[in-house]
C-alpha positions in Angstrom: 32.5 -10.8 71.0 32.2 -14.8 71.7 28.5 -14.2 70.9 28.3 -12.5 68.2 31.1 -14.7 66.3 28.4 -17.8 67.4 25.9 -15.8 66.2 27.1 -15.1 62.7 28.2 -18.6 62.7 24.5 -20.2 63.4 23.1 -17.3 60.6 26.0 -18.9 57.9 24.4 -22.3 59.1 20.6 -21.4 58.9 21.3 -19.9 55.5 22.9 -22.8 54.2 20.5 -25.2 55.4 17.9 -22.9 53.5 20.8 -23.6 50.3 19.9 -26.9 50.5 16.4 -27.0 51.0 16.0 -25.3 47.9 18.4 -27.8 46.1 16.2 -30.9 47.5 13.4 -28.5 46.4 14.2 -28.5 43.1 14.9 -32.5 42.9 11.3 -32.9 43.1 10.5 -32.1 39.6 13.9 -33.7 38.2 13.5 -37.1 39.8 9.6 -37.4 38.5 10.8 -36.9 35.0 14.0 -39.5 35.5 12.0 -42.4 37.3 9.3 -42.2 34.7 12.1 -43.8 32.2 14.2 -45.4 34.8 14.0 -48.1 38.1 13.9 -46.4 41.5 16.4 -47.6 43.0 19.0 -47.4 39.8 18.7 -44.3 39.6 19.5 -43.4 43.5 22.0 -45.8 43.2 23.8 -43.4 40.8 23.2 -40.6 42.2 24.5 -40.9 45.9 27.3 -43.5 44.3 28.2 -40.5 42.1 28.1 -38.0 44.9 29.9 -40.5 47.7 32.7 -40.5 45.1 32.8 -37.1 44.5 33.5 -36.2 48.6 35.5 -39.1 49.1 37.6 -37.9 45.9 37.9 -34.5 47.4 38.8 -35.9 51.2 40.3 -38.9 51.0 41.7 -39.6 54.7 38.4 -38.5 55.6 37.3 -42.4 56.3 40.0 -43.0 57.9 40.0 -40.6 60.4 36.1 -41.4 60.8 37.1 -44.5 62.9 34.8 -47.7 63.4 32.3 -46.2 65.0 31.5 -43.5 62.9 31.5 -45.9 59.9 28.6 -47.8 62.1 26.9 -44.7 62.8 27.1 -43.5 59.6 25.8 -46.8 57.8 22.8 -46.9 60.2 22.0 -42.7 59.1 22.6 -44.2 55.4 20.4 -47.2 55.9 17.5 -45.0 57.3 18.2 -42.4 54.6 17.6 -45.0 52.0 14.7 -46.5 53.3 13.5 -42.7 53.1 14.7 -41.5 49.5 13.1 -45.2 48.5 9.4 -44.6 49.6 9.8 -40.8 48.7 10.8 -41.7 44.6 8.3 -44.9 44.7 6.0 -42.4 45.8 6.6 -39.8 43.1 5.2 -42.6 40.6 1.6 -41.7 42.3 1.5 -38.4 43.6 3.0 -34.9 42.0 5.7 -33.5 42.6 4.4 -30.3 44.5 1.9 -32.9 46.8 5.5 -34.4 47.6 7.0 -31.8 48.4 4.7 -30.5 51.0 4.1 -33.8 52.3 8.4 -34.2 53.0 8.0 -31.2 55.0 6.0 -32.9 57.9 9.1 -34.0 58.6 9.7 -30.7 60.7 6.4 -32.0 63.1 7.7 -35.8 62.9 11.1 -34.3 64.2 10.2 -33.6 68.0 7.6 -36.2 68.1 10.9 -38.7 67.7 13.1 -36.9 70.0 10.6 -37.3 72.3 10.1 -40.8 71.9 14.1 -41.4 71.5 15.3 -38.8 73.4 13.0 -37.9 76.2 12.9 -34.1 74.9 9.2 -33.6 75.6 7.5 -31.8 73.3 5.3 -28.8 74.4 1.9 -26.8 73.8 3.3 -24.7 70.5 4.3 -28.4 69.0 1.3 -30.3 69.3 -0.6 -27.2 67.9 2.0 -27.1 64.8 1.2 -31.2 64.7 -2.8 -30.6 64.8 -1.9 -27.7 62.1 0.4 -29.7 59.6 -2.1 -32.7 59.8 -5.1 -30.6 58.4 -3.1 -29.6 56.0 -2.5 -32.9 55.3 -5.9 -33.8 54.9 -6.4 -30.9 52.5 -3.8 -32.2 50.1 -4.1 -36.1 50.1 -7.1 -36.7 50.8 -9.4 -37.8 48.2 -13.2 -38.4 49.3 -12.3 -40.7 52.0 -9.1 -42.5 51.3 -5.3 -41.5 50.5 -3.8 -43.0 47.7 -0.5 -44.9 47.8 2.1 -42.2 46.8 0.7 -40.1 49.6 1.4 -42.6 52.2 4.7 -43.6 51.0 5.6 -40.0 50.8 4.4 -39.7 54.4 6.7 -42.7 55.2 9.3 -40.8 54.0 8.9 -37.6 56.3 9.1 -39.7 59.0 12.2 -41.6 58.1 14.2 -38.4 57.1 13.0 -36.8 60.8 14.5 -40.1 62.5 17.8 -39.1 60.3 17.9 -35.9 61.4 17.6 -36.6 65.1 20.0 -39.2 64.5 22.4 -37.1 62.9 22.3 -34.4 65.9 22.5 -37.0 68.0 26.1 -38.8 66.8 28.0 -35.6 64.7 30.3 -33.4 66.1 32.4 -31.0 64.3 35.6 -33.2 63.4 33.8 -36.1 62.1 30.6 -34.1 60.3 32.2 -35.1 56.4 33.1 -38.0 57.5 29.5 -39.0 58.5 27.9 -37.5 55.4 30.4 -39.6 52.9 29.7 -42.9 54.9 25.6 -41.9 55.1 25.9 -41.1 50.9 28.5 -44.3 50.1 25.2 -46.7 52.1 22.5 -45.2 50.4 24.1 -46.2 47.4 25.1 -49.6 48.1 21.8 -50.6 49.6 19.8 -49.0 46.3 22.5 -51.1 44.2 21.0 -54.6 46.1 17.7 -53.0 45.7 18.2 -53.1 41.7 20.5 -56.2 41.9 18.1 -58.8 41.1 16.6 -57.1 38.3 19.8 -56.0 36.8 22.5 -52.2 37.2 22.4 -50.5 34.2 23.7 -47.4 33.1 21.8 -44.0 32.5 20.4 -44.9 29.4 19.6 -41.0 27.6 21.2 -37.3 28.4 18.5 -36.5 30.2 18.4 -39.2 32.5 22.5 -38.3 33.4 21.4 -34.7 33.5 18.9 -35.7 35.9 21.9 -37.9 37.9 24.7 -35.0 37.8 22.6 -32.4 39.4 20.7 -34.4 42.2 24.6 -36.1 42.8 26.0 -32.3 43.3 23.9 -29.8 44.4 21.2 -32.0 46.2 23.2 -34.5 48.1 27.1 -33.9 48.2 26.4 -30.2 49.1 23.3 -30.5 50.9 24.3 -34.0 53.2 27.6 -32.1 54.3 25.9 -28.7 55.2 23.4 -30.4 57.0 26.0 -32.8 59.3 28.4 -29.8 60.0 25.1 -27.3 60.6 24.0 -29.9 63.1 26.8 -29.2 64.9 25.6 -25.6 65.6 21.6 -26.2 65.6 18.8 -28.5 67.3 17.8 -31.3 65.2 14.3 -29.3 65.9 15.7 -26.4 64.1 17.2 -28.1 61.2 13.8 -29.8 60.3 12.5 -26.4 60.4 14.5 -25.0 57.8 14.4 -28.0 56.5 10.7 -27.5 55.7 10.7 -24.7 53.5 11.9 -27.6 51.0 8.1 -28.0 50.0 7.5 -24.1 49.6 10.7 -24.3 47.0 9.5 -27.9 45.1 6.1 -25.8 44.8 7.8 -23.3 43.2 9.9 -25.1 41.2 7.0 -27.7 39.8 5.0 -24.3 38.8 7.7 -23.4 37.1 8.5 -26.5 35.2 4.5 -26.1 34.1 3.1 -28.8 37.1 -0.6 -27.3 37.4 -1.1 -26.6 41.1 -4.5 -26.7 42.5 -6.4 -24.8 45.0 -6.6 -27.9 47.7 -2.3 -28.2 46.9 -2.3 -24.1 48.0 -4.5 -24.4 50.9 -3.0 -27.2 52.3 0.5 -26.7 51.7 -0.4 -22.9 53.0 -1.2 -25.1 56.3 1.7 -27.2 56.5 3.9 -23.9 56.0 1.7 -22.7 58.8 2.4 -25.6 61.3 6.2 -24.7 60.5 5.5 -21.2 61.8 3.9 -22.3 65.0 6.4 -24.9 65.9 9.2 -22.3 64.7 8.0 -19.4 66.8 8.2 -19.4 70.3 10.8 -17.8 72.5 10.5 -14.4 70.7 11.5 -16.5 67.4 14.9 -17.1 68.9 16.5 -19.9 66.8 17.5 -23.0 68.5 21.3 -23.8 68.8 22.6 -27.6 69.3 23.1 -27.0 72.7 19.6 -27.0 73.4 19.2 -30.7 73.4 22.2 -31.7 74.7 22.0 -33.0 78.6 22.8 -30.8 80.9 26.4 -30.0 81.9 27.8 -31.4 85.1 28.3 -29.1 88.3 32.4 -27.8 87.7 34.6 -30.1 89.7 32.7 -33.3 88.7 33.0 -35.8 86.1 28.8 -36.2 86.1 25.2 -35.2 86.7 24.8 -33.0 89.7 24.7 -34.9 93.1 21.0 -35.8 94.3 19.4 -33.0 96.6 18.8 -35.2 99.7 21.8 -37.7 100.4 21.6 -40.4 102.9 23.9 -41.7 105.4 25.8 -43.9 102.9 26.2 -41.1 100.6 28.3 -39.4 103.5 31.9 -39.1 104.1 32.5 -40.0 108.1 33.3 -36.4 108.7 30.1 -35.9 106.9 30.8 -33.8 104.4 28.7 -34.9 100.8 30.5 -37.8 98.9 31.6 -36.4 95.2 29.6 -38.0 92.6 31.1 -40.5 91.0 31.5 -40.6 87.0 28.2 -40.9 85.6 26.8 -44.4 83.8 25.0 -42.5 81.7 27.4 -41.5 78.4 26.9 -37.9 77.1 24.4 -37.3 74.7 27.1 -36.9 71.7 29.0 -40.0 72.8 26.2 -42.4 73.1 26.0 -45.3 70.6 
């Protein structure tokens, strides 16, 4: 019964992440039109400030309960997120919405690599194979002769930053503070964008189209999507989350095509390779979804406060009677409590 309930909760988390991916995929076309008439930081400032105000209005006490540590963690994640959105939106000025969507999907490859570098979770052969397939798709999409344009480089950078944010959320989020952590992240992105635009002056959206773009992205692709991500990552691992988020480029291409943007053969072939890398990474272990516990450190043995005792104990580690001494508290904090 418990396993069945857990499976249903995991499935719900995946489905909500798919909905978030669809919301994000729809924003590429919306943002490309908006940034053609408004400065990038100004658009992002209004989008994220509006979303954070909405979340605070819905649950005004959530920021008080979050505590200073949650505020600092949310601000750090928000700063990374702000850098990702700035590079992505600037990149959209130089590349198409479909290409931007597929390159952003490379976060599915960056996420396990960053988890290895930062959390000592070494990728397996399947991850390296996925990286090779994804890089091949990247080359088909972006290489024009032997060069890449600045929009491609900025968007790849944004994919790495988004992957870092996913790993960070997986490390720090818990069920009790998921909503508050998402709110602080969005508030931080809004403030950073506002500061970035301040030297050139900050103005309100000047047309109905700009206001619609701000409202659509603030509600569906920001307030809803990031609360869903924070909650879902209490049930799913960072790698599984990035895998589901890699559906974003597929939705981006569909929405770009629906909006009348031409999609060439190189984008279709390269995009298919990027999606193939997602399949390579996601299938394995008979296709099972990796839960959040898969990235947690091993649990200590019953009756102890820390990791298991070493297999071989020296004389200094034994009690006078010769019985093994119980290990003391671990000097390394648990994964979700580390800061």
